[in-house]
C-alpha positions as CSV (number, residue, x, y, z in Angstrom):
1,M,136.1,165.5,141.5
2,T,136.6,167.8,138.6
3,K,134.7,167.5,135.4
4,D,137.7,165.9,133.7
5,E,138.1,163.4,136.5
6,V,134.5,162.4,136.2
7,I,134.7,162.0,132.5
8,A,137.9,159.9,132.8
9,K,136.2,157.7,135.4
10,L,133.1,157.2,133.3
11,E,135.2,156.4,130.2
12,S,137.2,153.8,132.2
13,L,133.9,152.2,133.2
14,G,132.5,152.3,129.7
15,M,129.5,154.4,130.8
16,E,128.7,155.9,127.3
17,D,125.1,157.0,128.3
18,M,126.5,159.1,131.2
19,L,129.1,160.6,128.9
20,E,126.4,161.5,126.3
21,M,124.5,163.2,129.1
22,I,127.5,165.4,129.9
23,E,127.9,166.2,126.1
24,D,124.2,167.0,125.9
25,A,124.5,169.4,128.9
26,E,127.5,171.0,127.3
27,K,125.6,171.7,124.1
28,G,122.6,173.0,126.0
29,H,120.4,170.1,125.0
30,L,119.8,169.0,128.6
31,E,118.3,171.6,130.8
32,E,116.5,169.5,133.4
33,L,116.9,166.0,134.8
34,E,114.3,164.3,137.0
35,L,115.7,161.7,139.3
36,V,114.5,159.5,142.2
37,E,117.0,160.6,144.9
38,S,117.3,157.2,146.5
39,I,118.3,155.7,143.1
40,G,120.3,158.4,141.4
41,L,122.1,157.8,138.2
42,L,124.9,155.5,139.3
43,Y,125.5,152.8,141.9
44,D,128.7,154.4,143.1
45,R,127.4,157.1,145.4
46,N,130.6,159.2,145.2
47,L,130.7,159.1,141.4
48,N,126.9,159.7,141.3
49,E,127.3,162.9,143.4
50,A,130.3,164.0,141.3
51,L,128.3,163.5,138.1
52,L,125.3,165.4,139.4
53,N,127.7,168.3,140.4
54,V,129.2,168.4,136.9
55,L,125.7,168.5,135.4
56,R,124.7,171.3,137.8
57,E,127.8,173.3,136.8
58,L,126.8,172.9,133.2
59,G,123.4,174.5,134.0
60,V,121.3,171.4,134.3
61,S,118.5,171.7,136.9
62,I,118.2,168.5,139.0
63,V,114.7,167.7,140.1
64,F,114.3,165.0,142.7
65,I,111.0,163.1,142.5
66,T,109.4,160.8,145.0
67,D,109.9,157.1,144.6
68,E,106.3,155.7,144.9
69,E,107.6,152.4,146.3
70,E,109.1,154.3,149.3
71,E,105.7,155.8,150.3
């Protein structure tokens, strides 16, 4: 998915927090994002991966941390 497609999908789903995250990344206000890989940001795996790719393209470093419950 392109950045525009991801934004359109997030808008259609009313995911304002995710849209704000993209805006912050565009402005250089988001440099690093820590995530539990098994959880991600969104339930939709495809949209989650597309969003992470957009954030990476905007220069955000994605750091995966360990989910303590999985250990």
